C-alpha positions, -999 to 999 in steps of 0.1 A, spaced: 0 0 0 14 34 -10 13 60 17 9 97 10 30 124 26 28 124 64 10 153 79 5 161 116 -23 184 126 -19 200 160 -56 206 168 -76 192 140 -111 195 154 -117 233 152 -136 251 125 -108 255 100 -86 226 111 -115 201 106 -120 213 71 -82 211 64 -80 176 78 -109 165 55 -92 181 25 -58 165 33 -75 131 36 -93 135 3 -61 144 -15 -44 112 -2 -21 126 26 -14 103 56 -29 123 84 -23 122 121 -42 145 145 -27 154 178 -51 169 205 -63 163 240 -97 147 231 -120 137 203 -148 160 193 -184 149 189 -193 180 169 -164 177 144 -151 141 146 -120 132 126 -126 114 93 -122 76 90 -86 66 84 -71 95 104 -47 85 132 -56 102 165 -28 108 190 -41 120 224 -17 144 242 -17 179 255 6 200 232 14 222 262 31 191 278 61 189 255 75 158 273 42 139 268 40 149 232 76 139 226 69 105 242 37 101 222 54 108 189 86 90 196 111 92 168 85 99 141 90 127 116 66 144 93 65 160 59 42 187 72 32 199 106 1 222 108 -1 242 140 -36 256 148 -32 261 186 -1 282 193 -13 315 207 16 328 228 53 334 222 64 309 248 43 283 231 60 291 198 94 287 213 83 253 227 71 243 193 104 252 176 122 231 202 98 202 199 96 200 161 132 210 152 144 183 128 110 165 129 94 181 99 102 194 64 74 221 66 58 238 96 26 258 89 17 282 117 -19 296 118 -17 332 127 -45 357 121 -54 385 97 -63 406 128 -26 410 132 -26 434 103 -25 471 110 -56 485 127 -69 507 114 -55 498 80 -39 527 62 -50 514 28 -70 487 12 -69 460 2 -48 444 29 -18 424 16 10 404 32 31 435 31 6 454 53 24 462 86 15 440 116 2 462 144 -29 458 165 -30 481 196 -64 470 207 -64 432 210 -40 411 230 -49 380 210 -36 396 179 -5 410 196 4 376 209 0 361 174 24 388 161 48 378 188 45 341 178 53 351 142 84 369 154 96 338 173 90 315 143 106 340 118 136 343 140 140 306 141 138 304 103 164 331 99 188 317 125 186 280 118 163 274 88 133 262 108 109 256 79 79 278 90 53 293 68 28 317 83 -8 316 73 -32 344 82 -70 337 79 -97 362 88 -133 355 99 -139 319 90 -170 298 95 -187 265 90 -222 251 95 -218 253 133 -208 290 136 -228 322 134 -206 353 128 -229 375 149 -220 396 179 -241 376 203 -244 343 184 -276 323 187 -291 349 210 -292 373 181 -311 347 160 -335 342 189 -341 380 191 -347 382 154 -373 355 155 -390 371 185 -391 405 168 -367 421 193 -340 446 184 -306 432 174 -275 452 179 -251 457 149 -218 475 157 -211 508 140 -234 520 112 -236 485 96 -217 496 65 -182 484 73 -170 459 47 -162 425 61 -148 393 46 -163 359 55 -145 327 44 -160 293 45 -137 267 62 -139 244 32 -126 272 9 -99 280 33 -88 244 34 -82 244 -4 -57 272 -1 -41 259 31 -36 223 20 -25 235 -14 6 249 4 16 214 16 50 205 1 57 238 -16 90 256 -10 75 285 9 96 285 41 100 319 56 69 333 37 35 345 48 1 340 31 -33 356 36 -60 330 30 -95 346 28 -123 346 4 -135 374 -19 -169 373 -3 -171 409 11 -203 420 28 -214 449 49 -223 440 85 -259 449 78 -259 424 49 -244 397 71 -272 401 97 -299 403 70 -287 371 53 -289 354 87 -323 368 93 -335 355 59 -322 321 66 -340 322 100 -372 330 83 -373 367 93 -380 391 65 -375 425 84 -351 422 113 -350 451 137 -313 461 135 -301 488 159 -267 504 152 -245 511 182 -209 525 182 -183 499 189 -168 518 218 -203 519 235 -207 482 230 -172 477 246 -183 499 276 -214 478 282 -200 444 273 -163 447 278 -155 411 269 -165 419 233 -145 452 231 -111 438 220 -126 418 191 -146 448 180 -121 475 184 -92 453 173 -109 437 143 -146 438 133 -151 475 135 -124 480 108 -128 474 70 -115 439 60 -108 436 23 -79 413 14 -58 407 -17 -53 370 -22 -30 372 -52 -1 354 -35 -21 322 -25 -39 321 -58 -7 323 -77 6 291 -60 -27 273 -55 -48 278 -86 -76 257 -73 -82 282 -44 -111 305 -48 -145 315 -34 -167 286 -41 -190 290 -11 -209 323 -6 -221 332 29 -256 340 16 -259 303 5 -240 287 33 -259 304 61 -291 286 50 -274 253 60 -260 268 92 -295 278 104 -308 244 94 -280 227 113 -288 247 144 -325 240 141 -317 202 139 -295 205 169 -314 223 196 -286 218 221 -266 243 201 -294 269 202 -285 285 235 -300 318 245 -276 335 268 -292 356 295 -263 380 297 -264 386 260 -301 392 262 -295 418 288 -266 434 269 -287 436 237 -316 452 255 -294 477 273 -275 486 241 -307 489 221 -320 515 246 -288 537 245 
């Protein structure tokens, strides 16, 4: 039996990593998934090897992997620079290619010009998540420059699948739409935003496997650009609501009332997000926008309605929404 190139996914059951695993399996790669536990929402496909270990416990991971090496390691769960340093130590000499998932929120906020490209400066003064991802990139890049550690940085933006609603308050917003209650949209609703289906992301991401792109960075997003009002109206239509009551509230006011949402708004969603994907398209011609949000959201709502356990109305989000709507 001929085995395909060996790929290790660190993570493998999140929104974008699940789609990437499925794509790699479909293309004939030999796939191993390393994580702490299996997922009932996004189980690994048949034929995928599952190694159970906590990536933060480097000794346990080293013991679980033994002397094995890989053609590609795809890292979805490094979020802090000390984790990046541990990853370099753990996978030095174990892989020909190391793909680090960073974030497009690392790009300059607010952007000085559009579209955003890989040469846009990395600076986000609002969101620690983005700042830490930038620091991780710096660790990996330093390792590449010093010793040739074969890292490639990948920067996705807002990515979704059938389980995820890209709304401020998630399912609570859908509930409020269906009940005829006001739903908060940050800003004036006109800010352009890019939404990428995980299956489209996976085509570009897996397309990088085996290519000589060490030391480089790639933005992988769709060309599906919508205003935030359009996002909410597409969700409403899929939920059977023809005229949702959208209330526009400034992002800084939302941050004052619901501070947990402030960094993601002020450091990402309140800024225009239009990307140039020329680099990834030049290397992976099969990559493109095949799945539009307006179509995919219909299945997302249908999936939630088939899984009532996912349709959680959060009492705090209800209170936040009501308070914000009355400002």
